[in-house]
C-alpha positions in Angstrom: 11.0 -24.7 -4.5 8.2 -22.5 -2.9 5.7 -24.5 -0.8 2.2 -23.0 -1.0 -0.9 -23.6 1.2 -4.1 -22.9 -0.7 -7.0 -21.9 1.6 -10.3 -21.9 -0.3 -13.8 -23.2 0.6 -14.9 -23.9 -3.0 -13.6 -27.3 -4.3 -13.8 -26.1 -7.9 -11.8 -22.9 -7.2 -9.4 -24.8 -5.0 -8.5 -27.2 -7.8 -8.3 -24.2 -10.2 -5.7 -22.5 -8.0 -3.8 -25.7 -7.6 -3.7 -26.1 -11.3 -2.3 -22.6 -11.9 0.3 -22.7 -9.1 1.3 -26.3 -9.8 2.0 -25.5 -13.5 5.1 -23.5 -12.4 8.2 -25.6 -11.8 9.3 -23.4 -9.0 6.1 -23.8 -6.9 4.7 -26.8 -5.1 1.2 -26.9 -3.5 2.1 -28.4 -0.2 -1.5 -28.6 1.1 -5.0 -27.2 1.0 -7.6 -26.1 3.5 -11.4 -25.6 3.0 -11.9 -23.1 5.9 -10.0 -21.0 8.4 -9.9 -23.6 11.2 -8.4 -26.2 8.8 -5.9 -23.5 7.6 -4.5 -23.1 11.2 -3.9 -26.8 11.4 -2.4 -27.0 7.9 0.0 -24.1 8.6 1.4 -26.0 11.6 1.5 -29.3 9.6 3.0 -28.1 6.3 5.0 -25.0 7.3 4.3 -23.3 4.0 6.4 -20.5 2.5 3.3 -18.7 1.2 -0.5 -18.9 1.9 -3.2 -18.0 -0.6 -6.2 -17.0 1.5 -9.9 -16.8 0.7 -11.9 -14.4 2.8 -15.5 -15.7 2.9 -15.4 -19.2 4.4 -17.4 -21.2 6.9 -16.3 -21.8 10.5 -13.5 -19.3 10.5 -13.3 -16.6 7.8 -10.1 -15.5 6.1 -9.8 -12.3 8.1 -9.8 -14.1 11.5 -7.6 -16.9 10.1 -5.1 -14.4 8.9 -5.1 -12.7 12.3 -4.4 -15.9 14.1 -1.7 -17.1 11.7 0.1 -13.8 12.1 0.0 -14.1 15.8 1.2 -17.7 16.0 3.0 -18.8 12.8 3.8 -15.6 10.8 3.7 -16.5 7.1 3.4 -14.4 3.9 -0.3 -14.4 3.1 -1.9 -13.4 -0.3 -5.6 -12.7 -0.2 -7.2 -14.1 -3.4 -10.6 -12.6 -3.8 -13.5 -13.4 -6.1 -15.7 -10.5 -4.9 -16.1 -7.3 -6.9 -18.4 -5.6 -4.4 -16.4 -2.7 -2.9 -18.2 -3.2 0.5 -17.0 -6.8 0.6 -13.6 -5.9 -0.7 -13.0 -3.7 2.3 -12.8 -6.9 4.4 -9.8 -7.9 2.4 -8.0 -4.7 3.5 -8.9 -5.6 7.1 -7.0 -8.8 6.4 -4.0 -6.7 5.2 -4.2 -4.7 8.4 -4.1 -8.1 10.2 -0.9 -8.9 8.4 -1.7 -10.2 4.8 0.9 -8.8 2.3 -1.1 -8.5 -0.9 -4.5 -8.8 -2.4 -5.3 -10.2 -5.8 -8.3 -10.8 -7.9 -9.0 -14.5 -8.5 -7.8 -15.4 -12.0 -10.4 -15.6 -14.7 -11.3 -19.0 -16.0 -9.4 -20.9 -18.7 -10.4 -19.6 -22.1 -11.1 -16.1 -20.8 -9.0 -13.4 -22.5 -7.5 -12.3 -19.2 -6.8 -15.8 -17.9 -3.1 -16.0 -18.8 -2.2 -12.5 -17.5 -4.0 -13.0 -14.2 -2.5 -16.5 -13.7 0.9 -15.0 -14.4 0.3 -12.3 -11.8 -0.7 -14.8 -9.2 2.4 -16.9 -9.8 4.7 -13.9 -9.8 3.1 -12.5 -6.6 3.6 -15.9 -4.8 7.3 -15.8 -5.8 7.8 -12.2 -4.7 6.0 -12.7 -1.4 8.0 -15.8 -0.7 11.1 -13.5 -0.4 9.5 -11.5 2.4 11.1 -13.3 5.4 9.8 -11.3 8.3 6.1 -10.7 8.3 4.3 -9.3 11.3 1.3 -7.3 12.3 1.6 -3.6 12.5 2.4 -2.6 16.1 -0.2 -0.2 17.6 1.6 0.8 20.8 3.4 3.9 19.5 0.7 6.5 19.8 2.1 7.7 23.1 5.3 8.9 21.4 5.9 12.6 21.8 4.9 14.5 18.7 8.0 15.8 17.0 8.1 19.4 15.8 9.9 20.4 12.5 12.7 22.2 14.3 13.3 19.2 16.5 13.7 17.0 13.4 16.3 19.3 11.9 13.9 21.2 9.7 15.0 24.6 10.7 14.2 25.7 7.1 10.8 24.0 6.8 8.8 25.5 3.9 6.7 28.5 4.5 3.9 26.7 2.7 2.7 23.1 2.4 0.5 23.3 -0.6 0.4 19.5 -1.3 1.4 16.2 0.3 2.3 13.2 -1.9 2.8 9.6 -0.7 3.9 6.5 -2.6 3.6 2.9 -1.3 3.6 -0.7 -2.5 3.8 -4.0 -0.5 2.5 -3.5 3.0 1.3 0.1 2.2 -2.5 -0.1 2.9 -2.2 -0.5 6.7 0.4 2.3 6.8 -1.7 4.7 4.8 -4.6 3.8 7.1 -2.5 4.7 10.1 -1.3 8.0 8.6 -4.7 9.2 7.4 -6.4 8.2 10.7 -3.8 10.4 12.5 -4.6 13.6 10.5 -7.1 16.1 11.8 -10.3 16.9 9.9 -9.1 20.5 9.3 -5.8 19.4 7.7 -5.1 22.3 5.3 -3.5 20.6 2.3 -4.6 18.1 -0.3 -3.0 14.6 -0.2 -2.3 12.6 -3.4 -1.4 8.9 -3.2 -0.1 6.2 -5.4 -0.5 2.7 -3.9 0.6 -0.2 -6.1 -2.4 -2.6 -6.2 -3.9 -5.3 -8.3 -6.6 -3.8 -10.6 -10.2 -3.9 -9.3 -9.4 -3.2 -5.7 -8.9 0.6 -5.6 -12.6 1.5 -5.0 -12.8 -0.9 -2.0 -9.4 0.4 -0.8 -10.6 4.0 -0.8 -13.8 3.0 1.0 -11.8 1.2 3.6 -9.5 4.2 4.1 -12.5 6.5 4.4 -13.9 4.5 7.3 -11.2 5.6 9.7 -10.2 8.9 8.2 -11.8 12.3 9.1 -10.8 13.5 5.6 -12.8 12.7 2.5 -11.0 10.0 0.4 -11.6 9.8 -3.3 -10.5 7.8 -6.3 -8.9 10.6 -8.4 -10.7 11.7 -11.6 -9.2 13.5 -14.5 -9.4 17.3 -14.4 -10.7 17.6 -10.8 -9.2 20.3 -8.6 -7.2 19.1 -5.6 -8.9 20.6 -2.5 -7.4 21.2 0.9 -8.1 18.4 3.4 -9.1 15.9 0.6 -7.3 12.7 -0.2 -6.9 11.5 -3.9 -5.8 7.9 -4.7 -4.6 7.1 -8.2 -7.0 4.8 -10.1 -6.1 1.6 -11.8 -4.1 1.5 -15.0 -3.5 5.3 -15.2 -0.5 7.5 -14.6 -1.6 10.2 -12.1 0.0 13.7 -12.2 -0.8 17.0 -10.8 -1.0 19.8 -13.4 -0.4 23.5 -13.1 -3.5 25.1 -11.6 -3.8 22.3 -9.0 -5.8 19.8 -11.0 -5.4 16.0 -11.4 -4.2 14.7 -14.8 -4.8 11.1 -15.6 -3.0 9.7 -18.6 -2.2 6.5 -20.4 1.5 7.2 -20.5 3.7 4.1 -20.6 4.4 2.3 -17.3 7.4 3.5 -15.3 9.5 0.9 -13.4 7.0 -1.5 -14.8 4.1 0.3 -13.0 1.0 2.3 -13.9 0.3 4.2 -11.7 3.8 5.0 -10.8 5.1 6.9 -7.8 7.9 8.3 -10.0 5.4 9.9 -12.4 3.4 11.5 -9.6 6.5 12.8 -7.8 8.0 14.3 -10.9 4.9 16.3 -11.6 4.8 17.4 -7.9 8.4 18.7 -8.3 7.6 20.6 -11.4 4.3 22.2 -10.2 4.9 22.7 -6.4 8.7 22.5 -5.9 9.5 23.6 -2.4 5.9 23.9 -1.4 5.4 20.1 -1.3 5.9 17.4 1.3 6.5 13.9 -0.1 7.3 10.5 1.3 8.0 6.8 0.3 6.4 4.1 2.3 7.0 0.3 2.6 7.3 -1.5 -0.7 9.4 -3.6 -3.1 11.5 -2.0 -5.7 12.7 1.6 -6.2 9.7 3.4 -7.7 9.8 7.0 -6.7 13.2 7.1 -5.0 15.1 9.1 -7.7 12.1 11.5 -7.9 12.0 11.9 -4.1 15.7 13.1 -4.4 14.6 15.5 -7.1 11.9 16.9 -4.7 14.5 17.3 -2.0 16.7 19.2 -4.4 13.8 21.5 -5.2 13.4 22.3 -1.5 10.5 20.1 -0.6 10.4 18.2 2.7 11.0 14.5 2.0 10.8 11.4 4.2 11.0 7.7 4.1 9.3 5.1 6.3 11.7 3.5 8.8 12.9 -0.1 8.4 11.4 -1.5 11.6 7.8 -0.6 10.6 8.2 -1.5 6.9 7.0 -4.9 5.6 9.5 -4.5 2.8 12.1 -1.7 3.0 12.8 -1.6 -0.8 11.4 1.7 -1.8 12.1 3.7 1.4 15.4 2.0 1.7 16.5 3.0 -1.8 15.4 6.6 -1.0 17.6 6.6 2.1 20.5 5.1 0.1 20.2 8.0 -2.4 20.1 10.6 0.4 16.6 11.5 -0.9 14.9 11.5 2.5 15.4 14.3 5.0 13.5 12.3 7.6 13.1 8.6 8.5 9.9 8.1 10.4 7.4 5.6 11.7 3.8 5.9 10.4 2.5 7.6 13.5 5.3 10.1 13.4 4.6 10.7 9.7 1.1 11.8 10.6 2.4 14.1 13.4 5.0 15.7 11.2 2.5 16.3 8.4 0.1 18.0 10.9 2.8 20.2 12.4 4.2 21.2 9.0 0.7 22.0 7.7 -0.2 23.9 10.9 3.0 25.9 10.6 2.0 26.9 7.1 -1.5 27.9 8.4 0.0 30.1 11.1 2.4 31.7 8.6 -0.4 32.2 6.2 -2.5 33.9 8.9 
């Protein structure tokens, strides 16, 4: 039985969430809280397995409540948002940086055509997040680490060119991508393409949140656009994103892979076909194995491949599978990922000059 604490300031929405969660025989709503201050007390009283967290609340908002819970009683937190304003949605990603694991759109009301699917997604996410036993805030004390150079990492045969960088992430990915992009210089000479598994509706706000701390332009990818050096392209909702010959984005309605659309596997396979050894690709924190086999394909093609290390991963499923398959040439923390990408790209620039 999974014990859930529902934190929501609206009595109507609170009862709605209790109804959805309580309808599953494997979930018990152990308690509720109407604001962040009450949530802190309820966490100590009920010791829930999972918390669903509203963001906009009186007294103490969901962001600050998340931060305090993760500092005192670390618990898997799912942000359940009713806002569609990208500027407000960015606050939900601040909560993820503070330690929340996932963000979901509040399910549509009973009778709405999307109600059943959204309710199922909430229940499934609660069950999945309950399996994450160690949840902690991202440590920020690593920026003094020496910057590794490719040769020091065993990359004596690093590619002469880095024409594209591809990243795949799932659970826990947003703060890691935030760290990586914030660590890249504004003159970074290659395009970056990203698949981040995310509930539909949050990608525009996610992109806006990433752009706030990155010196690189960050976009939701559009079909047919050219990938430009120093630009970041994030896969949109409900599309498979590929990179086609000629360096253009291709968005398709191809079937989900590994149950996912967008899928890291789909993106990485296109990178292997179009760029081969001129690519760098990596798998970051996340559940499952999306992209792991295709990362091995990229390695076999001569690309530089990496996986996020276990200590910094919220869930080491995807990068762990890549390591198990011997698909990752390097295993790195997020700060080191940014440093390695910069050194590889700068090496390419010096060679090109």
